[in-house]
C-alpha positions, 0 to 999 in steps of 0.5 A: 500500500505504501509503495502505491502511494509513493508511485502516485506521488513521485511516479515510477522509476521509468516515468522519472527517467523518461521525464528527465530525458525529455529535456534532451530530446527537446534540445535535439529536436530544436537542432533538427532544422539546422542539421537538415540544412547541412550538406553531406560534406558539412555533416561529415565535417561535424565529426572533426569539429567535435573532436577539435572541440573535445581537444579544446576542453569542451565536455562530452556532455556539452556536445551530446545533444548536437552529436545525437542530432547529427547522428539522427540526420545521418541515419535519415539520409542513409536509411531514408 
């Protein structure tokens, strides 16, 4: 009974994880138009750009949304 009450108040673990990830998904979706506007060569060049930014000290967490957006766009172009 106590377990059900706690789930109603705080949600299940899965619901909390999904809620936390929604912020990242929104950031990735916001980058979609910019990624679609890139040419194939510019999209490939993003890998080099990411490596350079990491070498300059940018954390991988800061690049995560942009990297996911690039991968998603590359997947769309390759898979249709």
